[in-house]
GUDREN-58190 format. One line per field, with one value per residue (C-alpha): residue in one letter; residue number from 1; y, z, x. Coordinates in pm, whole numbers, plus 50000, padded with zeros to 5 digits. Each point is the difference from the previous one (the first is absolute). Example, Ala and Ser with C-alpha at 12.3 -4.5 7.8 and 13.67 -1.06 7.14 Angstrom:
<rs>
resn: c(A|S) .
resi: c(1|2) .
py: c(49550|50344) .
pz: c(50780|49934) .
px: c(51230|50137) .
</rs>
This chain:
<rs>
resn: c(M|I|Q|S|T|Y|E|W|T|L|V|P|T|I|S|D|E|G|F|A|K|V|A|K|K|E|G|L|D|L|A|A|A|N|F|L|Y|T|R|G|I|Q|N|E|E|A|L|K|K|F|L|Q|P|S|L|E|D|L|H|D|P|Y|L|L|H|G|M|K|E|A|V|E|R|I|R|R|A|I|E|V|N|E|L|I|L|V|Y|G|D|Y|D|A|D|G|M|T|S|A|S|I|V|K|E|A|L|E|E|L|G|A|E|C|L|V|Y|L|P|N|R|F|T|D|G|Y|G|P|N|Q|S|V|Y|K|Y|F|I|E|Q|Q|G|V|S|L|I|V|T|V|D|N|G|V|A|G|H|E|A|I|D|Y|A|Q|S|V|G|V|D|V|I|V|T|D|H|H|S|L|P|E|S|L|P|N|A|Y|T|I|V|H|P|E|H|P|D|G|D|Y|P|F|P|H|L|A|G|C|G|V|A|F|K|L|A|C|A|L|L|E|A|V|Q|P|E|W|L|D|L|V|A|I|G|T|I|A|D|M|V|S|L|T|D|E|N|R|V|L|V|K|Y|G|L|S|M|L|K|Q|T|E|R|L|G|L|Q|E|L|M|S|L|A|D|I|S|P|E|S|L|T|E|E|T|V|G|F|Q|L|A|P|R|L|N|A|L|G|R|L|D|D|P|N|P|A|I|E|L|L|T|G|F|D|E|E|Q|A|Q|T|I|A|Q|M|I|D|Q|K|N|T|E|R|K|D|I|V|Q|A|I|Y|D|Q|A|T|T|M|I|D|K|E|K|P|V|Q|V|L|A|K|E|G|W|N|P|G|V|L|G|I|V|A|G|R|L|L|E|E|L|Q|Q|P|I|I|V|L|S|I|D|E|G|R|A|K|G|S|A|R|S|V|A|S|I|D|I|F|E|A|L|K|D|H|Q|D|L|F|I|A|F|G|G|H|A|G|A|A|G|M|T|L|E|V|D|K|L|H|L|L|S|D|T|L|S|S|Y|I|L|D|N|G|L|D|Q|V|S|K|G|E|L|L|L|D|E|E|L|D|L|E|E|L|T|L|D|T|L|K|S|F|E|S|L|A|P|Y|G|M|E|H|K|K|P|V|F|Y|I|K|D|F|Q|V|E|S|A|R|T|M|G|Q|Q|N|V|H|L|K|F|R|I|T|K|G|R|A|A|F|D|V|V|A|F|G|L|G|H|L|A|L|E|I|S|Q|S|K|H|L|E|L|A|V|S|L|S|V|N|K|W|N|G|Q|T|T|L|Q|L|I|L|V|D|L|R|V|E|G|V|Q|L|Y|N|L|R|S|K|K|A|N|F|P|A|G|V|L|V|I|D|A|N|Q|D|L|P|D|V|T|G|H|Q|A|I|G|I|A|T|V|P|D|D|I|Q|V|L|K|G|L|F|Q|T|H|D|F|Q|A|I|Y|F|K|N|E|I|A|T|P|Y|Y|L|D|G|Y|G|S|R|E|Q|F|A|R|L|Y|K|T|I|Y|Q|F|K|E|F|D|V|R|Y|K|L|K|E|L|A|N|Y|L|K|I|K|E|P|L|L|I|K|M|I|H|I|F|Q|E|L|G|F|V|T|I|T|D|G|V|M|T|V|N|K|E|A|A|K|R|E|I|S|E|S|T|I|Y|Q|E|L|K|K|Q|V|V|E|Q|E|L|M|A|L|G|T|V|Q|E|I|Y|D|Y|L|R|C|E|A|V|K|K|T|T|E|N) .
resi: c(1|2|3|4|5|6|7|8|9|10|11|12|13|14|15|16|17|18|19|20|21|22|23|24|25|26|27|28|29|30|31|32|33|34|35|36|37|38|39|40|41|42|43|44|45|46|47|48|49|50|51|52|53|54|55|56|57|58|59|60|61|62|63|64|65|66|67|68|69|70|71|72|73|74|75|76|77|78|79|80|81|82|83|84|85|86|87|88|89|90|91|92|93|94|95|96|97|98|99|100|101|102|103|104|105|106|107|108|109|110|111|112|113|114|115|116|117|118|119|120|121|122|123|124|125|126|127|128|129|130|131|132|133|134|135|136|137|138|139|140|141|142|143|144|145|146|147|148|149|150|151|152|153|154|155|156|157|158|159|160|161|162|163|164|165|166|167|168|169|170|171|172|173|174|175|176|177|178|179|180|181|182|183|184|185|186|187|188|189|190|191|192|193|194|195|196|197|198|199|200|201|202|203|204|205|206|207|208|209|210|211|212|213|214|215|216|217|218|219|220|221|222|223|224|225|226|227|228|229|230|231|232|233|234|235|236|237|238|239|240|241|242|243|244|245|246|247|248|249|250|251|252|253|254|255|256|257|258|259|260|261|262|263|264|265|266|267|268|269|270|271|272|273|274|275|276|277|278|279|280|281|282|283|284|285|286|287|288|289|290|291|292|293|294|295|296|297|298|299|300|301|302|303|304|305|306|307|308|309|310|311|312|313|314|315|316|317|318|319|320|321|322|323|324|325|326|327|328|329|330|331|332|333|334|335|336|337|338|339|340|341|342|343|344|345|346|347|348|349|350|351|352|353|354|355|356|357|358|359|360|361|362|363|364|365|366|367|368|369|370|371|372|373|374|375|376|377|378|379|380|381|382|383|384|385|386|387|388|389|390|391|392|393|394|395|396|397|398|399|400|401|402|403|404|405|406|407|408|409|410|411|412|413|414|415|416|417|418|419|420|421|422|423|424|425|426|427|428|429|430|431|432|433|434|435|436|437|438|439|440|441|442|443|444|445|446|447|448|449|450|451|452|453|454|455|456|457|458|459|460|461|462|463|464|465|466|467|468|469|470|471|472|473|474|475|476|477|478|479|480|481|482|483|484|485|486|487|488|489|490|491|492|493|494|495|496|497|498|499|500|501|502|503|504|505|506|507|508|509|510|511|512|513|514|515|516|517|518|519|520|521|522|523|524|525|526|527|528|529|530|531|532|533|534|535|536|537|538|539|540|541|542|543|544|545|546|547|548|549|550|551|552|553|554|555|556|557|558|559|560|561|562|563|564|565|566|567|568|569|570|571|572|573|574|575|576|577|578|579|580|581|582|583|584|585|586|587|588|589|590|591|592|593|594|595|596|597|598|599|600|601|602|603|604|605|606|607|608|609|610|611|612|613|614|615|616|617|618|619|620|621|622|623|624|625|626|627|628|629|630|631|632|633|634|635|636|637|638|639|640|641|642|643|644|645|646|647|648|649|650|651|652|653|654|655|656|657|658|659|660|661|662|663|664|665|666|667|668|669|670|671|672|673|674|675|676|677|678|679|680|681|682|683|684|685|686|687|688|689|690|691|692|693|694|695|696|697|698|699|700|701|702|703|704|705|706|707|708|709|710|711|712|713|714|715|716|717|718|719|720|721|722|723|724|725|726|727|728|729|730|731|732|733|734|735|736|737|738|739|740|741|742|743|744|745|746|747) .
py: c(59969|50399|50211|50312|50240|50255|50022|50170|50254|50188|50347|50059|50199|50391|50112|50334|50082|50391|49911|49770|50270|50225|49734|49931|50338|49955|49658|49737|49686|49920|49723|50253|50280|49760|49904|50389|50044|49709|50161|50324|50224|50090|50325|50187|50233|49688|49826|50271|50064|49634|49949|50322|50103|50297|50102|50305|49763|49960|50068|50327|49868|50226|49816|49763|49985|50201|50039|50387|49950|49710|50269|50294|49803|49816|50366|50157|49673|50063|50368|49977|49679|49746|49649|49753|49683|49770|49714|49764|49603|49718|49922|50160|50214|50146|50009|50260|50197|50058|50106|50230|50214|49955|50136|50291|50089|50001|50211|50265|50024|49780|49759|49645|49675|49695|49690|49660|49786|49662|49720|49807|50235|50302|49829|50223|50356|50235|49856|50179|49855|50127|50367|50000|49943|50247|50237|49963|49895|50188|50324|49947|50272|49904|49654|49967|49632|49892|49673|49950|50159|49990|49729|50131|50146|49915|50081|50299|50112|49961|50227|50274|49959|50098|50298|49848|50047|49718|50058|49675|49930|49668|49803|49669|49981|50201|49866|50086|50259|50191|50106|50307|50124|50403|49924|49718|49989|49736|49982|49829|50202|50004|50442|50006|49980|49873|49908|49655|49802|49752|50134|49798|50101|50146|50167|50197|50058|50125|50254|50129|50015|50202|50209|50090|50128|50169|49787|49624|49854|49729|49926|49781|49845|49702|49916|50061|49762|49720|50060|49984|49653|49847|50105|49886|50313|50109|50066|50291|50328|50178|49691|49907|50334|49989|49607|50106|50296|49820|49683|50262|50138|49642|49913|50297|50035|50160|49827|49773|49709|49950|49990|49756|49775|50010|49903|49710|49870|49987|50305|50214|50350|50045|49662|50103|49948|50027|49600|50025|50227|49773|49661|50102|50348|50029|49628|50076|50317|49801|49724|50239|50048|49631|49932|50242|50380|50189|50340|49924|50049|50405|49972|49815|50207|50330|49981|50110|49770|49778|49719|50051|49917|49758|49784|50105|49856|49669|49945|50046|49787|49729|50031|49989|49654|49892|50147|49706|49748|50057|50043|49673|49807|50087|49918|49666|49957|50117|49799|49699|50130|50024|49813|50004|49882|50361|50331|50203|49935|50132|49908|50103|49886|50142|50161|50117|50357|50259|50224|49735|49838|50228|49879|49618|50040|50132|49750|49764|50161|50008|49629|49883|50259|50007|50235|49978|50144|49947|50077|49991|49871|50200|49933|49888|50233|49958|50316|50027|50052|49853|50034|49913|49921|50260|49815|49995|50335|49912|50289|49984|49642|50052|50352|49904|49806|50219|49764|49789|50266|50220|50215|49946|50184|50037|49988|49744|49851|50003|50028|50023|49857|49918|49749|49751|49671|49789|50160|49889|49730|50241|50224|49688|49939|50294|50097|49654|50058|50323|49855|49701|50182|50226|49706|50164|49691|49906|50176|50271|50148|50332|50220|50048|50235|49942|50328|49864|49649|50040|49794|49863|50080|50367|50032|50219|50232|50253|49916|49971|50372|50111|49831|50178|50324|49953|49938|50007|49710|49945|50011|50091|50033|49616|49888|49855|49644|49815|49681|49730|49718|49770|49941|49709|49978|49921|49927|50041|50027|50082|50274|50139|49884|49633|50060|50209|50175|49929|50096|49859|50131|50023|49981|50096|50009|50189|50199|49846|50141|49931|49976|50003|49867|50075|49780|49716|49777|49704|50024|49926|49700|50061|50388|49806|49735|50202|50022|50321|50179|50375|50253|50350|50181|50336|50146|50014|50096|49763|50114|49764|49983|50325|49901|50124|49754|50011|49715|49993|49952|49688|50185|49710|49687|49740|49719|49893|49678|49681|50018|49667|50025|49672|49904|49716|50046|49834|50402|50109|49978|50097|50366|50054|49942|49774|49699|49667|49730|49662|49672|49795|50192|50039|50243|50349|50198|50282|50207|50356|49951|50225|49839|49665|49763|49695|49847|49642|49797|49718|49724|50034|50320|50052|50069|50366|50023|49929|50319|50219|49955|50096|50315|50272|50108|50324|49912|49623|49925|49675|49781|49675|49791|49620|49718|49749|50143|49739|50285|49978|49677|49986|49696|49734|49933|49694|49855|50077|49769|49761|49958|49994|49690|49855|50045|49856|49733|49810|49962|49751|50234|50281|50197|50375|50077|49951|49979|50323|50231|49736|49998|50368|50075|49715|50105|50401|50079|50199|49787|50215|49921|49650|49953|50132|49789|49682|50107|50074|49576|49875|50227|49823|49676|49964|49922|49928|50119|49789|50103|50238|49729|50031|49731|50017|49871|49826|49925|50356|50130|50263|50337|50383|50194|50255|49788|50055|50249|50036|50097|50244|50165|50007|50144|50284|50081|50073|50208|50199|49992|50122|50284|50076|50011|50162|50165|50399|50083|50087|49693|49851|50202|50003|49587|49995|50242|49860|49800|50335|50188|49756|50005|50378|50016|49749|50210) .
pz: c(50249|50007|49676|49958|50013|49753|49681|50145|49820|50164|49876|49855|50240|49861|50096|50046|50194|50027|50139|50262|50131|50028|50183|50261|50084|50091|50202|49750|49912|49643|49992|50115|49756|49702|50092|49997|49652|49850|50126|49793|50309|49824|50119|50320|49948|49937|50291|50235|49922|50039|50332|50133|49898|50128|50022|49779|49722|50031|49684|50025|50092|49750|49702|50070|49740|50203|50320|49956|49971|50297|50221|49919|50044|50325|50179|49842|50169|50342|49973|50009|50228|49769|50112|49788|49969|49956|49816|50022|49917|50202|49982|50144|49748|50060|50332|49986|49785|50125|50357|49833|49848|50302|50241|49760|49944|50350|50031|49807|50171|49801|50053|49878|50027|49871|49860|49889|49778|50118|49757|50057|50004|49773|49786|49881|49924|49967|50120|49887|50329|50207|49861|50002|50365|50072|49844|50081|50347|50103|49797|49784|49748|49890|49937|49994|49919|50042|49862|49801|49750|49655|49919|50204|49717|50159|50341|49886|49708|50322|50205|49741|49910|50361|49990|50167|49907|50009|49962|49897|50111|49906|49826|49879|49595|49829|49820|49616|50110|50320|50251|50048|50307|50088|49932|50010|50143|49838|49966|49664|49895|49606|50018|50248|50008|50329|50015|50178|49923|50268|50288|50274|50088|50362|49764|49815|50348|50123|49683|50073|50389|49927|49738|50265|50235|49756|50123|50029|50308|50163|50289|49707|49840|50254|49880|49632|50028|50145|49691|49701|50143|50035|49628|49888|49748|49887|50241|49783|49991|50221|50144|50144|50145|50170|50135|50093|50214|50074|50156|50218|50119|50098|50179|50256|49938|50227|49826|50357|49740|49807|50302|50159|49644|50047|50333|49936|49667|50229|49775|50198|49801|49963|49762|49840|49571|49701|50076|50323|49820|49728|50197|50326|50031|49671|49983|50304|49928|49643|50231|50144|49641|49895|50274|50118|50028|49967|50150|50347|49825|49954|50395|50066|49763|50083|50341|50302|50308|50115|50150|49628|49823|50195|49949|49627|49947|50198|49763|49715|50082|50065|49658|49874|50179|49876|49681|49974|50107|49747|49728|50104|50034|49643|49846|50164|49876|49652|49949|50006|49704|49778|49663|49863|49683|49924|49938|50180|50334|50093|50323|50139|50327|50230|50322|49885|50154|49690|50195|49997|49662|49819|50288|49949|49622|50050|50192|49767|49722|50098|50045|49712|49732|49791|50055|50352|50009|50336|50067|50268|49887|50134|49889|49664|49936|50014|50121|50043|49893|49754|49967|49696|49909|49839|49649|49973|50046|50148|49899|49644|50005|50136|49914|49659|50185|50232|49907|50290|50248|50184|50122|49885|50043|50039|49804|49847|50374|50190|49980|50201|49864|50060|49809|49985|50143|49695|49808|50181|49792|49690|50184|50074|49597|49848|50223|49906|49661|49952|50191|49766|49702|50079|50053|50381|50163|50082|50340|49935|50319|50099|50014|50283|49988|50172|50047|50147|50038|50344|50177|50339|50144|49904|50137|50313|50226|49799|49711|50130|50131|49669|49809|50300|49901|49705|50136|49997|49740|49812|49690|49672|50281|50108|50284|49873|49951|50012|49828|50233|49896|50097|50337|50262|50153|50339|50199|49922|50239|50002|50150|50056|50090|49840|49869|49669|50038|49953|50150|49879|50061|49670|50028|49795|50135|50321|49902|50113|50000|50057|49726|50068|49763|50064|49883|49906|50350|49753|49817|50307|49852|49699|50099|50244|49748|49664|49843|49736|50193|49833|50258|49881|50363|50128|50276|50397|50337|50295|50354|50256|50381|49921|49687|49693|49701|49629|49859|49674|49863|49709|49721|49776|49907|49776|49944|49730|49858|50125|50377|50203|50320|50294|50141|50245|50318|50142|50028|49666|49770|49666|49956|49804|49671|49928|49812|50219|49876|50179|49924|50108|49770|49626|49853|49920|49715|50061|49725|50048|50391|50052|50375|50092|50293|50076|50271|49983|49805|49791|49981|49688|49970|49612|50012|50171|49747|49728|50138|50076|49663|49798|50187|50140|50326|50144|50387|50136|50383|50124|50278|49874|50216|49947|50046|50070|50070|49938|49999|50380|50022|49665|49706|50226|50088|49922|50357|49997|49702|50166|50361|49815|49796|50282|50235|49695|49906|50363|49893|49764|49941|50123|49981|49893|50091|50377|50061|49840|50280|50240|49702|50012|50384|49971|49788|50071|49688|49914|49804|49680|49931|50115|49722|49778|50071|49990|49626|49900|50130|49840|49644|50047|50010|50398|50150|49845|50129|49983|50164|50258|50053|49949|49934|49975|49663|50148|49628|49914|49794|50126|49886|50146|50117|49753|49765|50046|49858|50274|50229|49761|49990|50367|49998|49753|50226|50260|49859|49857|50335|50179|49758|50043|50369|50049|49747|49906|49808|49752|49998|49936|49724|49824|49984|49907|49757|49860|49628|49897|50122|49803|49710|49952|50078|49703|49771) .
px: c(45392|50147|49882|50054|49666|50194|50199|50349|50154|50353|49975|50344|50263|50069|50360|50010|50292|49900|49657|50140|50230|49731|49770|50271|50014|49654|50050|49871|50224|50041|49716|49782|50153|49986|49601|49944|50186|49794|49678|50067|50191|50319|50092|50127|49663|49731|50205|49972|49611|49945|50178|49870|49662|49840|49642|50088|50061|49612|49767|49723|49746|49817|50154|49722|49700|49715|50168|49931|49623|50034|50117|49828|49628|50096|50093|49701|49811|50191|49923|49594|50061|49875|50044|50227|50025|50328|49944|50273|50091|49997|50399|50318|50055|49631|49999|50341|49870|49683|50145|50214|49749|49780|50217|50138|49636|49963|50286|49843|49662|49805|49694|50049|49918|50234|49819|50237|49733|49972|50141|49684|49751|50091|50272|50306|49985|49711|49661|49689|49787|50257|50030|49588|50031|50288|49846|49641|50007|50361|49961|50328|50024|50357|50164|50401|50087|50367|50160|49650|49780|50121|49803|49689|49783|49618|50047|50191|49731|49768|50177|50043|49628|49914|50238|50222|50370|50237|50375|50198|50335|50132|50306|49842|50003|49764|49700|49923|49744|50068|49707|49812|50139|50060|50389|50240|50322|50218|50338|49975|49708|50016|49965|50263|50373|50080|50398|49936|49689|50091|49854|49764|49641|50208|50198|49746|49791|50377|50037|49612|50094|50298|49843|49731|50254|50246|50303|50131|49859|50211|49815|49802|50316|49923|49664|50132|50276|49751|49774|50273|50197|49676|49842|50329|50072|50330|50235|50217|49979|49747|49887|50376|49978|49683|50059|50359|49864|49672|50221|50151|49712|49815|50311|49861|49656|49734|49722|49862|49894|50292|50202|49743|50032|50362|49977|49798|50172|50352|50122|50265|50005|50384|49997|49718|50083|49763|50019|49831|49733|49920|49989|49890|49776|49838|49880|49835|49857|49902|49853|49708|49862|50054|49783|49795|49878|50327|49874|50158|50346|49946|49967|50325|50168|49884|49859|50092|49829|50271|49712|49864|50293|50115|49651|50016|50389|49875|49721|50204|50277|49752|49862|50340|49980|49663|50139|50305|49778|49741|50237|50169|49645|49927|50370|49931|49669|50100|50318|49806|49738|50363|49986|50356|49898|49856|50197|49763|49844|49647|49892|49715|49810|49706|50089|50337|50073|50032|50215|50301|49966|50289|50229|49907|50059|50304|50128|49901|50173|50297|49963|49887|50131|49658|49708|49805|49587|49856|49660|49721|49689|49691|49626|50105|50274|50366|50225|50348|50365|50218|50385|50249|50370|50138|49978|49617|49829|49678|49813|50118|49866|49647|49911|49822|49770|49806|49685|50183|49960|49778|50314|50363|50289|50427|50313|50263|50054|49712|49594|49698|49662|49649|49798|49726|50086|49871|50295|50251|50079|50034|50208|50237|50008|49990|50344|50160|49892|50168|50293|50067|49878|50298|50280|50012|49935|50391|50085|50177|50162|50083|50316|50171|50325|50267|50161|50341|50193|50187|50272|49865|50377|49940|49705|49954|49780|50112|49908|49629|50025|50131|49734|49709|50119|49825|49674|49685|49973|49684|49851|50242|50246|50006|50215|50317|49988|50381|50110|50214|50166|50300|49913|49927|49657|50117|49621|49678|49669|49640|49816|49668|49622|50012|50369|49875|50374|50377|50287|50326|50386|50208|50428|50234|50386|49942|49687|49669|49645|49657|49731|49656|49767|49621|49744|50277|49994|49908|50342|50197|50183|49996|50230|50195|50130|50019|50314|50103|49670|50007|49783|49845|49959|49989|50170|49858|50058|49992|49950|50039|50119|50164|50193|49973|50036|49972|49756|49897|49576|49973|49853|50045|50222|50077|50270|50200|49975|49802|49877|50108|49845|50075|49707|50180|49864|49685|49873|50036|49707|49922|49890|49650|50003|50247|49941|50099|50148|49960|50155|49699|49782|49987|50214|49817|49966|50243|49963|49966|50120|50299|50031|49987|50118|50112|49811|50166|50266|49905|50222|50058|50169|49969|49638|50095|50289|49815|49782|50276|50155|49697|49885|50139|49843|50061|50021|50012|49927|50149|49861|50166|49808|50111|49781|50269|50313|50247|50296|49967|50139|50183|49971|50136|50385|50171|50018|49636|49952|50234|49827|49587|50141|50176|49711|49736|50249|49901|49638|49856|49737|49898|49684|50048|49635|50000|50367|50133|49950|50216|50293|50014|50008|50284|50211|49914|49921|49646|49741|49965|50364|50009|49713|50235|50297|49800|49862|50326|50109|49658|50136|50341|49886|50143|49619|49672|49641|49706|49688|50166|50225|50380|50275|50360|50133|50330|50123|49965|50324|50189|49895|50079|49713|50087|49873|49683|49766|49794|50334|50070|49690|50054|50300|49907|49721|50134|50260|49679|49812|50305|49977|49652|49986|50316|50172|49959|49710|50271|50119|49644|49929|50306|49953|49632|50118|50328|49891|49836|50278|50236|49789|49959|50418|50008|49815) .
</rs>
């Protein structure tokens, strides 16, 4: 059954002829102009600044709180040859942040070390044991955190207490109290007034590097682009400038490790986009930190040894493949543990890798549209991640229940937690009660904004090029999503491993486009047969065999009205989740079921009519197997009845128990129909049957075959069977619903 994932809202078209003319001069078509106008870009100055961002638009790094103190302290450390530790994070943002600061310090002649904490042994953020090791064993006297630090009170207090200054550079949400660091560089510092609060960790690191070197340093923008895109921060204002220039730098990067990684990912530099980074490069870097020691990433991003870069890139690529396999394995296990009667799923198991549980929770959230908590059990403790729907603030739901947790933190849509295993049931009960007590148990779909309604016949590659000039897209400047209707589905085929994806072709008039639907291979039949299908899509380029064509990427889909599907094929099977009705079994309780399947047609079609006229289903699958297909041979012609009577009239007695097959072969009439014909003769008094022996009643009054009730019922059954076997699914549905429709009309 086709169900939309989101509630759709079409953004109203705002007509401004003046702005449209200005946009046209810049090479934008009307659709792109309207898209920008609805995004708040509504005059010539704003448009030019948007289309032609400049590095001169970047804000002064010294506007960041603590930057002056940080630069002075680092320069002082360099002057006296202090050993500096750059302490990062195990994700792509942390890796790129640390690499930027490392290279900046080395360019200034500093002695520095870099360390990225291990997710499994060190945890997130400043770790006192790690600090102690580097201070006591390595002689570090200054620590600079990147992409972490604002929540590292204990470790930072320790370092400061032994005379080692800690400079925190971070962008994460600020706690109620800040750590006692030497200084804190943060775009949202309460004592600061930075113009743009949404820098990623690598953005803050880049600002520090530029301040240290007293100029904007374009050579690090490739790293800034990766970290900013990976961390899913707002791609507006300053971040748009950083990423747009960063992508240009990335296309021509001289970093050997990135070249190797792109080669392994089969990424051609000239076609690299923000999506390439977000879906191919960043996940590979993140995979290393999810599964293993993240520190080799620093050598990958900053090293000059070609052989080593190749080795590390291959290892990272293998980790990414391993990560996918682990995610799939945990996902498969987790799906068997789901209790659909509950408003929340708390799924915990020993042996699950905690580094990928957030990904698994996210996948399950998309499918179930309810809060998901996935935890790994180890030595009596459960640790993992939570993801929630927009209508349920999971942090708000659990923040007042700290007694449940050893550790807990997060925000409205996601959280991380550690708790004792024996409190798992309390966690489930607490969250369930919160949902039920606040009336949040009804699944609430997130909103999908549709930027434009597109007519397929007006869609061209120029439309795509016009929107490509508005890239890069990301958070708060999302890629446009278009609404498409009034088309025909020409064909559909599955693709990818295990046929999980789908490609289908839609047409309208002379226009024809391929639509790629990731993860929807199971809907091939539904999409190929659906009437009144509506799509939400984004635009994409497909290059194949030297040809460039426009293709559509499916974002969501829906169907107006009841969905009717034809499974009257030997190869077609009922999809999972469909309640199957079999005439050979008792009629099941259909209450609460949105999708049903008709496996076999009952002899009395009124059974189905009663079902269809008392229930409204969203989807119906017609297999319609017929146990005794009378429609293939009809209900007996006048000639067939005459031949039957003439044949049996010759016998004084006829044993139908043993001679039926011979009689059927002789008359060339199928046995089921022959039996019905004999019963009709019996009903009309033409024959009598005693203990299986049939005798012709030669004194019987002359009567018409049509007077027989059995004949009338057979005639009706043949017509109904013919409809169920050969009619369109719409004709079948209308027939089964006709009485209900009639009653509604009369009312």
